[in-house]
N, CA, C and O atoms as CSV, one atom per row, in Angstrom:
chain,resi,resn,atom,element,x,y,z
A,1,PRO,N,N,-12.615,-23.166,-1.101
A,1,PRO,CA,C,-13.043,-22.233,-0.075
A,1,PRO,C,C,-11.911,-21.868,0.887
A,1,PRO,O,O,-10.946,-22.616,1.043
A,2,ILE,N,N,-12.046,-20.720,1.520
A,2,ILE,CA,C,-11.105,-20.320,2.564
A,2,ILE,C,C,-11.431,-21.151,3.799
A,2,ILE,O,O,-12.579,-21.204,4.241
A,3,LYS,N,N,-10.414,-21.793,4.344
A,3,LYS,CA,C,-10.583,-22.683,5.491
A,3,LYS,C,C,-10.263,-21.953,6.798
A,3,LYS,O,O,-10.979,-22.086,7.790
A,4,SER,N,N,-9.167,-21.175,6.778
A,4,SER,CA,C,-8.691,-20.505,7.988
A,4,SER,C,C,-7.969,-19.220,7.624
A,4,SER,O,O,-7.456,-19.067,6.516
A,5,ILE,N,N,-7.940,-18.305,8.573
A,5,ILE,CA,C,-7.139,-17.087,8.454
A,5,ILE,C,C,-6.210,-17.093,9.658
A,5,ILE,O,O,-6.655,-17.185,10.802
A,6,HIS,N,N,-4.902,-16.994,9.384
A,6,HIS,CA,C,-3.890,-17.047,10.425
A,6,HIS,C,C,-3.262,-15.660,10.577
A,6,HIS,O,O,-2.961,-14.989,9.590
A,7,VAL,N,N,-3.070,-15.244,11.836
A,7,VAL,CA,C,-2.524,-13.928,12.121
A,7,VAL,C,C,-1.365,-14.073,13.100
A,7,VAL,O,O,-1.479,-14.758,14.117
A,8,ALA,N,N,-0.240,-13.418,12.780
A,8,ALA,CA,C,0.925,-13.373,13.669
A,8,ALA,C,C,1.076,-11.945,14.168
A,8,ALA,O,O,1.057,-11.001,13.379
A,9,SER,N,N,1.227,-11.788,15.479
A,9,SER,CA,C,1.363,-10.440,16.029
A,9,SER,C,C,2.361,-10.409,17.172
A,9,SER,O,O,2.680,-11.423,17.791
A,10,GLY,N,N,2.832,-9.215,17.419
A,10,GLY,CA,C,3.703,-8.900,18.543
A,10,GLY,C,C,3.289,-7.493,18.963
A,10,GLY,O,O,2.167,-7.285,19.426
A,11,TRP,N,N,4.195,-6.527,18.803
A,11,TRP,CA,C,3.826,-5.130,19.043
A,11,TRP,C,C,2.947,-4.605,17.916
A,11,TRP,O,O,2.294,-3.572,18.062
A,12,ALA,N,N,2.930,-5.318,16.791
A,12,ALA,CA,C,2.080,-4.999,15.638
A,12,ALA,C,C,1.709,-6.326,14.981
A,12,ALA,O,O,2.242,-7.376,15.338
A,13,ILE,N,N,0.802,-6.270,14.030
A,13,ILE,CA,C,0.468,-7.474,13.272
A,13,ILE,C,C,1.496,-7.640,12.156
A,13,ILE,O,O,1.646,-6.780,11.289
A,14,HIS,N,N,2.196,-8.766,12.204
A,14,HIS,CA,C,3.284,-9.076,11.268
A,14,HIS,C,C,2.827,-9.936,10.102
A,14,HIS,O,O,3.464,-9.937,9.049
A,15,GLY,N,N,1.735,-10.665,10.274
A,15,GLY,CA,C,1.335,-11.605,9.244
A,15,GLY,C,C,-0.152,-11.853,9.210
A,15,GLY,O,O,-0.813,-11.946,10.245
A,16,VAL,N,N,-0.675,-11.960,7.981
A,16,VAL,CA,C,-2.068,-12.335,7.757
A,16,VAL,C,C,-2.051,-13.313,6.580
A,16,VAL,O,O,-1.679,-12.947,5.465
A,17,VAL,N,N,-2.455,-14.551,6.838
A,17,VAL,CA,C,-2.400,-15.593,5.826
A,17,VAL,C,C,-3.769,-16.257,5.699
A,17,VAL,O,O,-4.344,-16.726,6.682
A,18,PHE,N,N,-4.276,-16.285,4.471
A,18,PHE,CA,C,-5.540,-16.955,4.155
A,18,PHE,C,C,-5.208,-18.347,3.635
A,18,PHE,O,O,-4.473,-18.488,2.657
A,19,GLU,N,N,-5.741,-19.367,4.280
A,19,GLU,CA,C,-5.497,-20.756,3.881
A,19,GLU,C,C,-6.772,-21.324,3.264
A,19,GLU,O,O,-7.849,-21.265,3.858
A,20,ARG,N,N,-6.629,-21.869,2.073
A,20,ARG,CA,C,-7.769,-22.477,1.378
A,20,ARG,C,C,-7.809,-23.973,1.659
A,20,ARG,O,O,-6.827,-24.569,2.102
A,21,GLU,N,N,-8.969,-24.563,1.391
A,21,GLU,CA,C,-9.059,-26.022,1.443
A,21,GLU,C,C,-7.993,-26.561,0.495
A,21,GLU,O,O,-7.799,-26.011,-0.589
A,22,GLY,N,N,-7.319,-27.600,0.875
A,22,GLY,CA,C,-6.261,-28.155,0.041
A,22,GLY,C,C,-4.893,-27.577,0.351
A,22,GLY,O,O,-3.893,-28.042,-0.195
A,23,GLY,N,N,-4.825,-26.563,1.224
A,23,GLY,CA,C,-3.536,-26.056,1.678
A,23,GLY,C,C,-2.957,-24.874,0.943
A,23,GLY,O,O,-1.928,-24.352,1.371
A,24,THR,N,N,-3.567,-24.416,-0.151
A,24,THR,CA,C,-3.051,-23.238,-0.850
A,24,THR,C,C,-3.161,-22.029,0.074
A,24,THR,O,O,-4.172,-21.855,0.755
A,25,ILE,N,N,-2.116,-21.191,0.098
A,25,ILE,CA,C,-2.124,-20.023,0.973
A,25,ILE,C,C,-1.891,-18.747,0.183
A,25,ILE,O,O,-1.304,-18.759,-0.900
A,26,ASP,N,N,-2.365,-17.648,0.751
A,26,ASP,CA,C,-2.161,-16.319,0.193
A,26,ASP,C,C,-2.082,-15.368,1.373
A,26,ASP,O,O,-2.696,-15.617,2.411
A,27,GLY,N,N,-1.345,-14.299,1.231
A,27,GLY,CA,C,-1.248,-13.333,2.307
A,27,GLY,C,C,0.115,-12.697,2.346
A,27,GLY,O,O,0.848,-12.694,1.357
A,28,ARG,N,N,0.452,-12.152,3.514
A,28,ARG,CA,C,1.722,-11.453,3.656
A,28,ARG,C,C,2.231,-11.617,5.074
A,28,ARG,O,O,1.476,-11.517,6.041
A,29,LEU,N,N,3.535,-11.873,5.179
A,29,LEU,CA,C,4.221,-11.991,6.462
A,29,LEU,C,C,5.454,-11.105,6.445
A,29,LEU,O,O,6.155,-11.021,5.436
A,30,LEU,N,N,5.717,-10.444,7.571
A,30,LEU,CA,C,6.908,-9.606,7.699
A,30,LEU,C,C,7.789,-10.117,8.830
A,30,LEU,O,O,7.300,-10.554,9.872
A,31,GLU,N,N,9.095,-10.053,8.604
A,31,GLU,CA,C,10.067,-10.324,9.662
A,31,GLU,C,C,10.053,-9.139,10.630
A,31,GLU,O,O,9.401,-8.128,10.367
A,32,ASN,N,N,10.772,-9.264,11.752
A,32,ASN,CA,C,10.863,-8.142,12.695
A,32,ASN,C,C,11.504,-6.913,12.057
A,32,ASN,O,O,11.206,-5.784,12.447
A,33,ASP,N,N,12.388,-7.130,11.071
A,33,ASP,CA,C,13.020,-5.990,10.394
A,33,ASP,C,C,12.132,-5.434,9.275
A,33,ASP,O,O,12.568,-4.577,8.507
A,34,LYS,N,N,10.905,-5.914,9.185
A,34,LYS,CA,C,9.880,-5.480,8.228
A,34,LYS,C,C,10.118,-5.967,6.805
A,34,LYS,O,O,9.445,-5.510,5.880
A,35,SER,N,N,11.059,-6.884,6.611
A,35,SER,CA,C,11.250,-7.455,5.280
A,35,SER,C,C,10.199,-8.542,5.060
A,35,SER,O,O,9.756,-9.197,6.004
A,36,ASP,N,N,9.808,-8.720,3.794
A,36,ASP,CA,C,8.791,-9.709,3.461
A,36,ASP,C,C,9.351,-11.121,3.525
A,36,ASP,O,O,10.491,-11.373,3.134
A,37,VAL,N,N,8.528,-12.036,4.024
A,37,VAL,CA,C,8.844,-13.465,4.017
A,37,VAL,C,C,8.275,-14.026,2.718
A,37,VAL,O,O,7.115,-13.780,2.388
A,38,ALA,N,N,9.089,-14.778,1.984
A,38,ALA,CA,C,8.625,-15.385,0.736
A,38,ALA,C,C,7.515,-16.389,1.042
A,38,ALA,O,O,7.598,-17.115,2.033
A,39,PRO,N,N,6.470,-16.440,0.201
A,39,PRO,CA,C,5.347,-17.360,0.458
A,39,PRO,C,C,5.764,-18.806,0.684
A,39,PRO,O,O,5.130,-19.505,1.474
A,40,ASP,N,N,6.809,-19.272,0.017
A,40,ASP,CA,C,7.226,-20.662,0.215
A,40,ASP,C,C,7.951,-20.869,1.546
A,40,ASP,O,O,8.312,-21.995,1.887
A,41,LYS,N,N,8.164,-19.788,2.295
A,41,LYS,CA,C,8.827,-19.862,3.607
A,41,LYS,C,C,7.855,-19.599,4.755
A,41,LYS,O,O,8.274,-19.532,5.911
A,42,PHE,N,N,6.554,-19.450,4.452
A,42,PHE,CA,C,5.567,-19.147,5.489
A,42,PHE,C,C,5.583,-20.183,6.604
A,42,PHE,O,O,5.587,-19.823,7.781
A,43,ASP,N,N,5.592,-21.476,6.248
A,43,ASP,CA,C,5.573,-22.533,7.268
A,43,ASP,C,C,6.790,-22.452,8.173
A,43,ASP,O,O,6.672,-22.582,9.392
A,44,THR,N,N,7.964,-22.237,7.580
A,44,THR,CA,C,9.200,-22.130,8.348
A,44,THR,C,C,9.139,-20.931,9.280
A,44,THR,O,O,9.506,-21.031,10.451
A,45,PHE,N,N,8.675,-19.794,8.764
A,45,PHE,CA,C,8.543,-18.573,9.565
A,45,PHE,C,C,7.640,-18.840,10.763
A,45,PHE,O,O,7.968,-18.477,11.893
A,46,TRP,N,N,6.498,-19.479,10.505
A,46,TRP,CA,C,5.524,-19.738,11.572
A,46,TRP,C,C,6.175,-20.563,12.675
A,46,TRP,O,O,6.019,-20.248,13.855
A,47,ALA,N,N,6.901,-21.612,12.305
A,47,ALA,CA,C,7.539,-22.490,13.289
A,47,ALA,C,C,8.645,-21.767,14.055
A,47,ALA,O,O,8.762,-21.924,15.271
A,48,GLN,N,N,9.454,-20.980,13.352
A,48,GLN,CA,C,10.593,-20.313,13.982
A,48,GLN,C,C,10.187,-19.149,14.874
A,48,GLN,O,O,10.926,-18.800,15.794
A,49,THR,N,N,9.037,-18.545,14.628
A,49,THR,CA,C,8.652,-17.364,15.398
A,49,THR,C,C,7.605,-17.654,16.463
A,49,THR,O,O,7.091,-16.728,17.091
A,50,ALA,N,N,7.288,-18.906,16.672
A,50,ALA,CA,C,6.241,-19.267,17.641
A,50,ALA,C,C,6.530,-18.709,19.032
A,50,ALA,O,O,5.601,-18.368,19.764
A,51,SER,N,N,7.798,-18.612,19.403
A,51,SER,CA,C,8.126,-18.103,20.737
A,51,SER,C,C,8.193,-16.571,20.770
A,51,SER,O,O,8.174,-15.981,21.850
A,52,LYS,N,N,8.272,-15.925,19.609
A,52,LYS,CA,C,8.399,-14.458,19.561
A,52,LYS,C,C,7.093,-13.754,19.257
A,52,LYS,O,O,6.884,-12.624,19.697
A,53,HIS,N,N,6.210,-14.402,18.511
A,53,HIS,CA,C,4.958,-13.779,18.102
A,53,HIS,C,C,3.777,-14.606,18.591
A,53,HIS,O,O,3.874,-15.817,18.788
A,54,GLN,N,N,2.684,-13.926,18.776
A,54,GLN,CA,C,1.441,-14.617,19.083
A,54,GLN,C,C,0.835,-15.070,17.765
A,54,GLN,O,O,0.722,-14.273,16.833
A,55,HIS,N,N,0.447,-16.323,17.673
A,55,HIS,CA,C,-0.182,-16.868,16.469
A,55,HIS,C,C,-1.606,-17.272,16.814
A,55,HIS,O,O,-1.836,-18.063,17.728
A,56,GLU,N,N,-2.553,-16.721,16.074
A,56,GLU,CA,C,-3.964,-17.046,16.284
A,56,GLU,C,C,-4.605,-17.312,14.935
A,56,GLU,O,O,-4.114,-16.861,13.900
A,57,SER,N,N,-5.702,-18.046,14.956
A,57,SER,CA,C,-6.395,-18.379,13.711
A,57,SER,C,C,-7.897,-18.235,13.865
A,57,SER,O,O,-8.461,-18.461,14.936
A,58,LEU,N,N,-8.522,-17.853,12.771
A,58,LEU,CA,C,-9.972,-17.893,12.643
A,58,LEU,C,C,-10.268,-19.068,11.727
A,58,LEU,O,O,-9.976,-19.020,10.532
A,59,ASP,N,N,-10.847,-20.120,12.285
A,59,ASP,CA,C,-11.203,-21.301,11.502
A,59,ASP,C,C,-12.657,-21.157,11.076
A,59,ASP,O,O,-13.554,-21.066,11.914
A,60,LEU,N,N,-12.881,-21.137,9.778
A,60,LEU,CA,C,-14.230,-20.953,9.246
A,60,LEU,C,C,-14.990,-22.268,9.224
A,60,LEU,O,O,-14.425,-23.330,8.964
A,61,ARG,N,N,-16.271,-22.176,9.501
A,61,ARG,CA,C,-17.151,-23.344,9.507
A,61,ARG,C,C,-17.661,-23.613,8.095
A,61,ARG,O,O,-17.448,-22.809,7.187
A,62,ALA,N,N,-18.324,-24.730,7.915
A,62,ALA,CA,C,-18.947,-25.044,6.627
A,62,ALA,C,C,-19.947,-23.942,6.285
A,62,ALA,O,O,-20.704,-23.497,7.148
A,63,ASN,N,N,-19.950,-23.510,5.046
A,63,ASN,CA,C,-20.854,-22.461,4.562
A,63,ASN,C,C,-20.679,-21.136,5.292
A,63,ASN,O,O,-21.638,-20.381,5.449
A,64,GLU,N,N,-19.451,-20.848,5.742
A,64,GLU,CA,C,-19.130,-19.576,6.396
A,64,GLU,C,C,-17.997,-18.915,5.632
A,64,GLU,O,O,-17.057,-19.588,5.211
A,65,TRP,N,N,-18.077,-17.618,5.452
A,65,TRP,CA,C,-17.029,-16.868,4.772
A,65,TRP,C,C,-16.967,-15.472,5.351
A,65,TRP,O,O,-17.901,-15.022,6.015
A,66,VAL,N,N,-15.861,-14.788,5.097
A,66,VAL,CA,C,-15.638,-13.439,5.624
A,66,VAL,C,C,-16.266,-12.419,4.684
A,66,VAL,O,O,-16.035,-12.445,3.475
A,67,VAL,N,N,-17.072,-11.512,5.262
A,67,VAL,CA,C,-17.743,-10.474,4.478
A,67,VAL,C,C,-17.256,-9.067,4.817
A,67,VAL,O,O,-17.535,-8.120,4.082
A,68,GLU,N,N,-16.528,-8.925,5.930
A,68,GLU,CA,C,-16.061,-7.599,6.344
A,68,GLU,C,C,-14.752,-7.725,7.106
A,68,GLU,O,O,-14.541,-8.670,7.865
A,69,VAL,N,N,-13.878,-6.751,6.885
A,69,VAL,CA,C,-12.657,-6.640,7.684
A,69,VAL,C,C,-12.487,-5.171,8.058
A,69,VAL,O,O,-12.671,-4.274,7.235
A,70,GLU,N,N,-12.138,-4.955,9.299
A,70,GLU,CA,C,-11.852,-3.593,9.752
A,70,GLU,C,C,-10.710,-3.655,10.737
A,70,GLU,O,O,-10.374,-4.719,11.257
A,71,GLY,N,N,-10.116,-2.505,10.988
A,71,GLY,CA,C,-9.003,-2.494,11.914
A,71,GLY,C,C,-8.334,-1.146,11.996
A,71,GLY,O,O,-8.897,-0.117,11.623
A,72,LEU,N,N,-7.107,-1.182,12.498
A,72,LEU,CA,C,-6.297,0.023,12.650
A,72,LEU,C,C,-4.976,-0.174,11.933
A,72,LEU,O,O,-4.331,-1.213,12.078
A,73,ASN,N,N,-4.575,0.822,11.161
A,73,ASN,CA,C,-3.271,0.806,10.507
A,73,ASN,C,C,-2.181,0.938,11.562
A,73,ASN,O,O,-2.479,1.162,12.735
A,74,CYS,N,N,-0.923,0.803,11.159
A,74,CYS,CA,C,0.202,0.879,12.084
A,74,CYS,C,C,1.233,1.859,11.545
A,74,CYS,O,O,1.933,1.534,10.586
A,75,PRO,N,N,1.352,3.057,12.135
A,75,PRO,CA,C,2.314,4.029,11.631
A,75,PRO,C,C,3.776,3.594,11.775
A,75,PRO,O,O,4.669,4.239,11.226
A,76,GLU,N,N,4.022,2.516,12.502
A,76,GLU,CA,C,5.394,2.020,12.650
A,76,GLU,C,C,5.818,1.119,11.495
A,76,GLU,O,O,6.953,0.643,11.474
A,77,GLY,N,N,4.926,0.875,10.533
A,77,GLY,CA,C,5.331,0.213,9.306
A,77,GLY,C,C,5.101,-1.277,9.204
A,77,GLY,O,O,5.450,-1.870,8.183
A,78,TYR,N,N,4.529,-1.912,10.216
A,78,TYR,CA,C,4.172,-3.321,10.049
A,78,TYR,C,C,2.846,-3.371,9.304
A,78,TYR,O,O,2.367,-2.326,8.864
A,79,LEU,N,N,2.234,-4.535,9.145
A,79,LEU,CA,C,1.026,-4.615,8.328
A,79,LEU,C,C,-0.102,-3.755,8.883
A,79,LEU,O,O,-0.686,-2.950,8.159
A,80,CYS,N,N,-0.407,-3.923,10.160
A,80,CYS,CA,C,-1.443,-3.119,10.804
A,80,CYS,C,C,-1.332,-3.349,12.305
A,80,CYS,O,O,-0.478,-4.107,12.765
A,81,TYR,N,N,-2.198,-2.693,13.059
A,81,TYR,CA,C,-2.184,-2.855,14.511
A,81,TYR,C,C,-3.313,-3.759,14.997
A,81,TYR,O,O,-3.157,-4.490,15.975
A,82,GLU,N,N,-4.457,-3.703,14.303
A,82,GLU,CA,C,-5.618,-4.455,14.731
A,82,GLU,C,C,-6.427,-4.887,13.521
A,82,GLU,O,O,-6.531,-4.149,12.541
A,83,LEU,N,N,-7.002,-6.084,13.587
A,83,LEU,CA,C,-7.879,-6.611,12.534
A,83,LEU,C,C,-9.090,-7.261,13.184
A,83,LEU,O,O,-8.972,-7.958,14.191
A,84,GLU,N,N,-10.251,-7.024,12.596
A,84,GLU,CA,C,-11.444,-7.729,13.034
A,84,GLU,C,C,-12.176,-8.238,11.802
A,84,GLU,O,O,-12.476,-7.477,10.881
A,85,PHE,N,N,-12.455,-9.530,11.800
A,85,PHE,CA,C,-13.161,-10.163,10.692
A,85,PHE,C,C,-14.604,-10.427,11.108
A,85,PHE,O,O,-14.866,-10.812,12.247
A,86,THR,N,N,-15.539,-10.219,10.181
A,86,THR,CA,C,-16.941,-10.559,10.390
A,86,THR,C,C,-17.353,-11.510,9.284
A,86,THR,O,O,-17.059,-11.277,8.111
A,87,THR,N,N,-18.038,-12.590,9.662
A,87,THR,CA,C,-18.461,-13.587,8.679
A,87,THR,C,C,-19.930,-13.385,8.304
A,87,THR,O,O,-20.656,-12.615,8.933
A,88,ASN,N,N,-20.333,-14.093,7.276
A,88,ASN,CA,C,-21.726,-14.058,6.825
A,88,ASN,C,C,-22.692,-14.590,7.883
A,88,ASN,O,O,-23.894,-14.339,7.809
A,89,LEU,N,N,-22.169,-15.325,8.869
A,89,LEU,CA,C,-23.005,-15.853,9.956
A,89,LEU,C,C,-23.060,-14.889,11.144
A,89,LEU,O,O,-23.690,-15.182,12.161
A,90,GLY,N,N,-22.396,-13.737,11.006
A,90,GLY,CA,C,-22.390,-12.751,12.077
A,90,GLY,C,C,-21.325,-12.973,13.135
A,90,GLY,O,O,-21.262,-12.237,14.120
A,91,ARG,N,N,-20.504,-13.964,12.944
A,91,ARG,CA,C,-19.425,-14.239,13.894
A,91,ARG,C,C,-18.291,-13.254,13.657
A,91,ARG,O,O,-17.966,-12.944,12.510
A,92,THR,N,N,-17.685,-12.758,14.735
A,92,THR,CA,C,-16.552,-11.841,14.611
A,92,THR,C,C,-15.360,-12.394,15.385
A,92,THR,O,O,-15.508,-13.137,16.356
A,93,MET,N,N,-14.179,-12.007,14.921
A,93,MET,CA,C,-12.959,-12.329,15.662
A,93,MET,C,C,-11.997,-11.179,15.472
A,93,MET,O,O,-11.732,-10.739,14.353
A,94,LYS,N,N,-11.473,-10.696,16.606
A,94,LYS,CA,C,-10.542,-9.570,16.582
A,94,LYS,C,C,-9.140,-10.053,16.941
A,94,LYS,O,O,-8.946,-10.836,17.870
A,95,PHE,N,N,-8.181,-9.566,16.183
A,95,PHE,CA,C,-6.765,-9.815,16.432
A,95,PHE,C,C,-6.147,-8.456,16.746
A,95,PHE,O,O,-6.245,-7.527,15.944
A,96,GLN,N,N,-5.512,-8.339,17.909
A,96,GLN,CA,C,-4.959,-7.047,18.312
A,96,GLN,C,C,-3.516,-7.210,18.755
A,96,GLN,O,O,-3.181,-8.143,19.484
A,97,ALA,N,N,-2.674,-6.303,18.314
A,97,ALA,CA,C,-1.274,-6.306,18.703
A,97,ALA,C,C,-1.140,-5.753,20.128
A,97,ALA,O,O,-2.108,-5.273,20.716
A,98,GLY,N,N,0.069,-5.831,20.661
A,98,GLY,CA,C,0.295,-5.386,22.031
A,98,GLY,C,C,1.268,-4.240,22.150
A,98,GLY,O,O,1.844,-4.023,23.217
A,99,GLY,N,N,1.465,-3.495,21.062
A,99,GLY,CA,C,2.426,-2.398,21.090
A,99,GLY,C,C,1.913,-1.162,21.800
A,99,GLY,O,O,0.767,-1.121,22.248
A,100,PRO,N,N,2.766,-0.156,21.901
A,100,PRO,CA,C,2.382,1.105,22.547
A,100,PRO,C,C,1.244,1.798,21.790
A,100,PRO,O,O,1.030,1.546,20.604
A,101,ASP,N,N,0.523,2.668,22.490
A,101,ASP,CA,C,-0.600,3.380,21.881
A,101,ASP,C,C,-0.200,4.143,20.622
A,101,ASP,O,O,-1.007,4.276,19.702
A,102,GLY,N,N,1.026,4.642,20.568
A,102,GLY,CA,C,1.502,5.389,19.398
A,102,GLY,C,C,1.588,4.535,18.137
A,102,GLY,O,O,1.737,5.065,17.036
A,103,TRP,N,N,1.496,3.233,18.291
A,103,TRP,CA,C,1.524,2.334,17.137
A,103,TRP,C,C,0.140,2.141,16.531
A,103,TRP,O,O,0.008,1.541,15.465
A,104,ARG,N,N,-0.886,2.644,17.201
A,104,ARG,CA,C,-2.260,2.573,16.699
A,104,ARG,C,C,-2.457,3.674,15.671
A,104,ARG,O,O,-2.266,4.854,15.964
A,105,GLY,N,N,-2.842,3.278,14.464
A,105,GLY,CA,C,-3.027,4.255,13.399
A,105,GLY,C,C,-4.489,4.506,13.084
A,105,GLY,O,O,-5.378,4.215,13.885
A,106,SER,N,N,-4.716,5.047,11.911
A,106,SER,CA,C,-6.069,5.367,11.467
A,106,SER,C,C,-6.872,4.092,11.220
A,106,SER,O,O,-6.314,3.018,10.992
A,107,ALA,N,N,-8.191,4.238,11.272
A,107,ALA,CA,C,-9.089,3.094,11.090
A,107,ALA,C,C,-9.320,2.810,9.606
A,107,ALA,O,O,-9.248,3.713,8.772
A,108,PHE,N,N,-9.596,1.559,9.293
A,108,PHE,CA,C,-10.008,1.160,7.941
A,108,PHE,C,C,-11.144,0.155,8.058
A,108,PHE,O,O,-11.309,-0.504,9.084
A,109,ARG,N,N,-11.929,0.051,6.980
A,109,ARG,CA,C,-13.039,-0.898,6.945
A,109,ARG,C,C,-13.355,-1.212,5.494
A,109,ARG,O,O,-13.498,-0.307,4.672
A,110,PHE,N,N,-13.462,-2.504,5.179
A,110,PHE,CA,C,-13.779,-2.941,3.825
A,110,PHE,C,C,-14.851,-4.026,3.890
A,110,PHE,O,O,-14.796,-4.928,4.725
A,111,LEU,N,N,-15.828,-3.917,2.987
A,111,LEU,CA,C,-16.920,-4.882,2.891
A,111,LEU,C,C,-16.862,-5.580,1.545
A,111,LEU,O,O,-16.591,-4.951,0.523
A,112,ALA,N,N,-17.117,-6.883,1.547
A,112,ALA,CA,C,-17.220,-7.619,0.286
A,112,ALA,C,C,-18.524,-7.229,-0.404
A,112,ALA,O,O,-19.510,-6.896,0.254
A,113,GLN,N,N,-18.519,-7.274,-1.718
A,113,GLN,CA,C,-19.736,-7.046,-2.484
A,113,GLN,C,C,-20.704,-8.199,-2.206
A,113,GLN,O,O,-20.264,-9.311,-1.912
A,114,PRO,N,N,-22.020,-7.949,-2.294
A,114,PRO,CA,C,-22.987,-9.035,-2.078
A,114,PRO,C,C,-22.670,-10.232,-2.982
A,114,PRO,O,O,-22.392,-10.064,-4.170
A,115,GLY,N,N,-22.713,-11.425,-2.415
A,115,GLY,CA,C,-22.406,-12.640,-3.164
A,115,GLY,C,C,-20.924,-12.980,-3.214
A,115,GLY,O,O,-20.534,-13.973,-3.828
A,116,ASN,N,N,-20.089,-12.154,-2.566
A,116,ASN,CA,C,-18.644,-12.385,-2.552
A,116,ASN,C,C,-18.135,-12.624,-1.140
A,116,ASN,O,O,-18.792,-12.290,-0.154
A,117,ALA,N,N,-16.946,-13.212,-1.071
A,117,ALA,CA,C,-16.237,-13.428,0.181
A,117,ALA,C,C,-14.873,-12.763,0.082
A,117,ALA,O,O,-14.287,-12.705,-0.999
A,118,ILE,N,N,-14.368,-12.267,1.191
A,118,ILE,CA,C,-13.011,-11.714,1.228
A,118,ILE,C,C,-12.035,-12.886,1.243
A,118,ILE,O,O,-12.150,-13.795,2.066
A,119,CYS,N,N,-11.070,-12.853,0.318
A,119,CYS,CA,C,-10.110,-13.962,0.229
A,119,CYS,C,C,-8.663,-13.512,0.429
A,119,CYS,O,O,-7.751,-14.339,0.421
A,120,ASN,N,N,-8.447,-12.201,0.609
A,120,ASN,CA,C,-7.105,-11.690,0.904
A,120,ASN,C,C,-7.237,-10.225,1.273
A,120,ASN,O,O,-8.220,-9.568,0.930
A,121,ILE,N,N,-6.237,-9.725,1.975
A,121,ILE,CA,C,-6.164,-8.309,2.331
A,121,ILE,C,C,-4.937,-7.732,1.643
A,121,ILE,O,O,-3.866,-8.339,1.652
A,122,ASN,N,N,-5.099,-6.560,1.048
A,122,ASN,CA,C,-3.982,-5.887,0.386
A,122,ASN,C,C,-3.408,-4.811,1.303
A,122,ASN,O,O,-4.097,-3.869,1.697
A,123,PHE,N,N,-2.141,-4.976,1.628
A,123,PHE,CA,C,-1.428,-3.993,2.434
A,123,PHE,C,C,-0.504,-3.199,1.518
A,123,PHE,O,O,-0.038,-3.712,0.501
A,124,ALA,N,N,-0.241,-1.947,1.883
A,124,ALA,CA,C,0.614,-1.085,1.070
A,124,ALA,C,C,1.963,-1.761,0.860
A,124,ALA,O,O,2.522,-2.344,1.789
A,125,PRO,N,N,2.493,-1.680,-0.382
A,125,PRO,CA,C,3.829,-2.233,-0.620
A,125,PRO,C,C,4.853,-1.503,0.243
A,125,PRO,O,O,4.654,-0.345,0.612
A,126,GLY,N,N,5.929,-2.177,0.555
A,126,GLY,CA,C,6.934,-1.558,1.416
A,126,GLY,C,C,6.482,-1.630,2.862
A,126,GLY,O,O,5.762,-2.547,3.257
A,127,ASN,N,N,6.905,-0.670,3.631
A,127,ASN,CA,C,6.657,-0.692,5.073
A,127,ASN,C,C,5.863,0.527,5.512
A,127,ASN,O,O,6.338,1.344,6.302
A,128,TYR,N,N,4.663,0.637,4.997
A,128,TYR,CA,C,3.848,1.808,5.305
A,128,TYR,C,C,2.781,1.534,6.349
A,128,TYR,O,O,2.138,2.476,6.814
A,129,GLY,N,N,2.568,0.286,6.737
A,129,GLY,CA,C,1.626,-0.031,7.795
A,129,GLY,C,C,0.200,0.369,7.490
A,129,GLY,O,O,-0.521,0.860,8.358
A,130,ARG,N,N,-0.204,0.152,6.235
A,130,ARG,CA,C,-1.523,0.630,5.806
A,130,ARG,C,C,-2.252,-0.446,5.010
A,130,ARG,O,O,-1.702,-1.021,4.070
A,131,CYS,N,N,-3.497,-0.711,5.397
A,131,CYS,CA,C,-4.357,-1.616,4.649
A,131,CYS,C,C,-4.997,-0.816,3.526
A,131,CYS,O,O,-5.598,0.231,3.766
A,132,GLU,N,N,-4.865,-1.313,2.291
A,132,GLU,CA,C,-5.357,-0.568,1.133
A,132,GLU,C,C,-6.592,-1.185,0.486
A,132,GLU,O,O,-7.190,-0.566,-0.395
A,133,GLY,N,N,-6.982,-2.361,0.888
A,133,GLY,CA,C,-8.162,-2.955,0.275
A,133,GLY,C,C,-8.215,-4.453,0.476
A,133,GLY,O,O,-7.431,-5.033,1.228
A,134,ILE,N,N,-9.155,-5.060,-0.213
A,134,ILE,CA,C,-9.379,-6.489,-0.096
A,134,ILE,C,C,-9.441,-7.118,-1.488
A,134,ILE,O,O,-9.639,-6.432,-2.491
A,135,GLU,N,N,-9.270,-8.421,-1.520
A,135,GLU,CA,C,-9.532,-9.205,-2.721
A,135,GLU,C,C,-10.758,-10.050,-2.424
A,135,GLU,O,O,-10.936,-10.523,-1.301
A,136,GLU,N,N,-11.597,-10.239,-3.424
A,136,GLU,CA,C,-12.843,-10.969,-3.238
A,136,GLU,C,C,-12.959,-12.114,-4.237
A,136,GLU,O,O,-12.315,-12.118,-5.286
A,137,MET,N,N,-13.787,-13.071,-3.885
A,137,MET,CA,C,-14.127,-14.165,-4.787
A,137,MET,C,C,-15.607,-14.471,-4.612
A,137,MET,O,O,-16.180,-14.236,-3.548
A,138,GLY,N,N,-16.209,-14.991,-5.650
A,138,GLY,CA,C,-17.620,-15.367,-5.567
A,138,GLY,C,C,-17.817,-16.444,-4.514
A,138,GLY,O,O,-16.967,-17.318,-4.348
A,139,VAL,N,N,-18.920,-16.383,-3.814
A,139,VAL,CA,C,-19.179,-17.332,-2.731
A,139,VAL,C,C,-19.189,-18.767,-3.257
A,139,VAL,O,O,-18.759,-19.675,-2.546
A,140,GLY,N,N,-19.659,-18.992,-4.460
A,140,GLY,CA,C,-19.654,-20.325,-5.038
A,140,GLY,C,C,-18.256,-20.887,-5.193
A,140,GLY,O,O,-18.075,-22.105,-5.177
A,141,SER,N,N,-17.237,-19.998,-5.349
A,141,SER,CA,C,-15.854,-20.450,-5.499
A,141,SER,C,C,-15.080,-20.319,-4.208
A,141,SER,O,O,-13.914,-20.708,-4.141
A,142,ASN,N,N,-15.718,-19.770,-3.169
A,142,ASN,CA,C,-15.050,-19.599,-1.887
A,142,ASN,C,C,-14.687,-20.953,-1.354
A,142,ASN,O,O,-14.109,-21.056,-0.272
């Protein structure tokens, strides 16, 4: 199951990481220059950027999973500007960057199919600042 979702932000959202029970991670992190951080360097990135970026987490409870994600894209090319997760229990958590208004892009919203949980977010390859969809898994395997 997904245990936590970690988000790194500054003027934009730089990182979204889904952590499963047992420590397996999936997601995407960007450096300030918008280059991708290799998945095996996520822990190092998190430690080194603690003073530069805001790090927040959504810790999921037992029998809780994410069913919806919505937010705002980022025309400046980072992952996005804003993310809000909604769980099957109706709990929501919003992560918002602190950049200028011009960094706020178009809205997006994705819902998991009934019986599924969101287990990753797909962002456009490169530096387009656009959320393109979600990855899902059956709730029994969440």
